[in-house]
N, C-alpha and C positions, 0 to 999 in steps of 0.2 A: 478661381485663379484665371481661367480664360476670360471670365467676366471682367476682371480688372484690366487685362490687356486690351480687350475690346473697348471698354469705356475710356481708357486713357488715350488710345489712338483716335477714338471718336472726338475727344476733346481737342486733340491736336489739329484736326482738320475742320473743326466746327466753325472757326472764325478765320478771316483773312489775317495772315501774318504781317506785322508792321514792317515797313521798309527800312527804317533807320532806328538806331538805338542811341539814346542820350541818357547820361546819368550826371546830374548836376552840371549841365552844359548850358552856355548862354550864347545866343546868336551863332548857332552852328547848324542852321537848317539844312545846309547842303553837305553835311558831314555824317558819316556813319560810325557808330561806336565811338562817340565822343564822350569822354569821362573827365569831369572836373576841368573842362576846357572852355575857352571863350574866343569868339571871333575866328572860327576855323571854317574854311571854305574848300569844298571838294577834297576833304581829307578823310582818311579811313583809319580808325583806331588811333585817335589822338588822346593822349593822357597828360593832364596838367599842361596843356599847350595853350598859347595865346597868339592871335594874329598869325596863324599858320595856314598856308595855302598849298593845295595840290600835294599833300603829304600822305605818307602811309606808315603806320605803326611807329610813332615817335612819342617821346616822353619828355616833359619839361623843356620844350623848345618854344622859342618866341621869335616873331618877325622873320620867319623862314618860308621858303617856297621850294616845292619840288624835292622834298627830303624823304628818305626811306630809312627806317631803323636807326634813327638818330636820337640821342639823349643829351639834354643839357646844352643845346646849341642855340646861338643867337645870330640873327642877320646872315644866315647861310642860304645858298641857292644850289640846287641840284647836287646834294650830297647823299652818300649812302654809308650806313654803318659808321657814322662819326660821333664822337663823344666830346662834350665840353669844348666845342670849337666856336670861334667868333669870326664873323665875316670871312668865311671860307666858301669857295664856289667849286663845283665840278670835282669834288674830292671824295675819296673812299677810304675807309679804315684809318681815319686820322683821329688822333686824340690830343686834346689840349693845344690845338693849333689856332693861330689867328692870322687873318689876312693872307691866306694861302689859296692858290688856285691850281686845279688839275694835279693834285697830289695824291699819292697812294702810300699807305703804311708809313705815315710820318707822325712823329710824336714830339710834342713840345716845340714845334717849329713856328716861325713867324716870318712873314714876307717871303714866302717861297713860291715858286712857279714851276709846274711840270716836274716835280721831284718824286722819287721813289725810295722808301726805306731810310729816310733821314731821321736823326734824333737830335733835338735841341739845336737846330740850325737856323740861320737868318740870312736873308739876301742870297738865296741860291736859286739858280734857274737850270732845270734839267740836271740837277745834282752838281752843278758847277758853282763853286764859291765865288761870289762877286762882292765888290764894294757896294755901298748903298747907291752911289751915283751910277755905277755900271748897271746895277739891277733896274733902277728906274728908267734909264735910257733905253735899255732893251725892251722893257715893257711898253714904252711909248711907241716902239716900232711895230707893235702888234695891234691889229684891229680885230678884236674877237667878234665883232658884228659881221665881219667878212667871212663867208663860209670857207674860202680858200685858206685864210690864215688859221681858222679854227681846225680845219682838217690837217693842216701841217703840224699843229700842236699835238693832235691825237697820234699822228704817225710817229713823231719824235718820241712821244711818251711810250708808245707800244714798243719801240726799239729799245728804250731804256729799261722797260720791264723785263726784256729778254736778257739783260746784262746784270741786273741787280737781283739778288735773292728776294723773293716775295713770301711773306708769311703764309703758311698753309692753314693755320688755325688762328683765329683772332679772338683774344681775350684781353679785357682791360680791367685792371683792379679786381681780379678774381682769385679765389683760393680754393684749391681742392675741387676742381670742376672738370667734367668731361663734356665736350660739346663744341660749338663754334658760334661766333658772333655773340659773345657774352660780355656784359658790362656790369661791374660791381656785384658779382655773384659769389656765393660761398656754398661749398658742400653739395653741389648739384650734379646730377648725372644724366647724360644724354639730353641736354637742353640746348635749344638753338634759337637765335634771334631773340634773346631775352635780356632783361635788365633787372637788377636788384632782386635776385632770387636767393633764398636760403633753404638748403636741405630739401630740394625738389628733384623729382625725376620725370623725365619725358615731358618737359614743358616746351611748347613751341609758340613763339610770338606772345610771350607772357612777360609781365613785370610786376614787381612788388609782392610776389607770392612767397609763402613759407610753408614748409612741411606738406607739400601737395604733389600729386602724381597724375600723369596723363591729362594734361590741360592744354587747350588751344585757345588763344586769344582770351586769356583771363588776366585779371588785374587786381592786385591786393586781396588775395584770398588766403585763407589759412585752413589747413587740415581738410582739403577738398580732394576729390578723386573723380576723374573722368568727366570733365565739364567742358563746354564749348561756349565761348563768348558770354561768360558769366562772371562779372566783376564784383568785388567787394562782398564776398560770401565767407561764411565760417562753418566748418564741419558739415559740408554738403557733398552729395555724390550725384552724378548723372544729371546735371543741370544743363539746360540749353537756353540762351538768351534770358537769363534770370539773374537779378542782382539784389544785393543788400539783404540776403537771406541767411538763416542759420538752421542747423539741425534738420535739413530737408533733403529729400531725394526725388528724382524723376519729376522735376518741375520745369515748366517751360513758359517763356514769354510772361514772366511774373516778376514781382518785386516785393521786398519787405515782408517775406514770409518767415515763419518760425514753426518748426515741427509740422511740416506739411509733406504729403506724399502723393505723387501722381496728380499734381494740380497744374492747371494750364490757364493762362489769362486771368490770374488772380493777383490781388494786391492787399497788403496790410491785413493778413489773416494768420491765424494760429490754430494748430490742431485740426487740419483739414485733410481728408483723403478724397481724391477725385472731385475736388471742389465742394465737398460736403463736410459740415462741421461734426466733430466728435468730442466727447469728453476726453481729458488726458488719459484716463485709464483705458477707455475703449480704443483710443488712438494707438497706444502702445501695443495692445494685444492684437489689433487688426493688422498693423504694419508688420509685426513679427511674423504673423501667418503668411502674409503676402510675400515677404522677403524670403522666407524659408522655401516656399513653393517656387519662386523665381529662381533661386539658387539650385534647387533640385533639377530644374529643367534647363539650367545654364542660360537663363534669360535675364540674370541680374546684371545687365550691361546696357550700352547705348543702342542695342539693336531694336529696342522697343520704339525708337523714334523713326524707324524706317517704315513709314505708313503709305507712302505714295506708290503707285504702280511702277513708276520709273525707278525708285530706289530699290524696291524689291526685285525687279528684273535685273538691275545692274549688279546687285550683290549676289543674286542667284547665278548669274552668268560667270561671275568671278569664282564662285565656289565650284562650279562645274569645270572651269578651266584648271583649277588646282587639282581636282579629282582626276581629270584626264591626264595631267602631267604626272601624277603619282602612279597611275596605272601603267604608264609607258616606261617607268623606271624598271 
């Protein structure tokens, strides 16, 4: 048992960890965790994105820059938590909007500027309804390249936010979900900053997952538990930086594995334990023994990945703080 833990942790630190992760990505050299994406630059966690720059955790976006937690957006700049928007800039929590700027909590709006909490409106500025001519004339008076004008816009917007109710929880096309910043999700509990989940629990910064629990930065996985940055996996537990695998546990920095346990820096393998091959019968028997022992010692979890001195000291200090707080009660 201890031999398994020792060998697994030795494998973890045996080679330098790669600095970026790409899965079916093209021309994304300066992007990390780029999955099925193309031409992404200085972006982190880009899924099905193309020609996206300076972005973070966005899905199916194209020709955008400076976006965070956006899905299905095109030609947008500096937007956060926006869905299916077109040519929107400096906006947050907007859905199905087009040609809007500096907007918050707007739905189905078009040609709006500095608005909060509007629904299916057009030609509004700071929530004031205008004609098309009035709207265009007022926009012409603004020079957003001038810091003074831009600061005035933010000041007016902050004042408006104090007068208009702002949504406390943001969900878009969701059903029976508990969490925040959810888009197109169903039957999911305590999930945050996630897209297209079905029957998931405790998913953070995930998208396209089904029937999975305790995941962080995972994409299109099924029946998985307790994984980190592990996209496109099926029926796997305790994976880290591992993709396109099935029926595997405790694998890291690997891809395209099937029925593997405790493997690190491995690819295109089946029935391996600690990077060593086994027959299917031997594999099943050995894995059952290891898992039973891990569970008996309450080590059948992600704690096996804490191999560095820094990680061990940090978590030990946190445990000590909890113990001290309990003793004081």
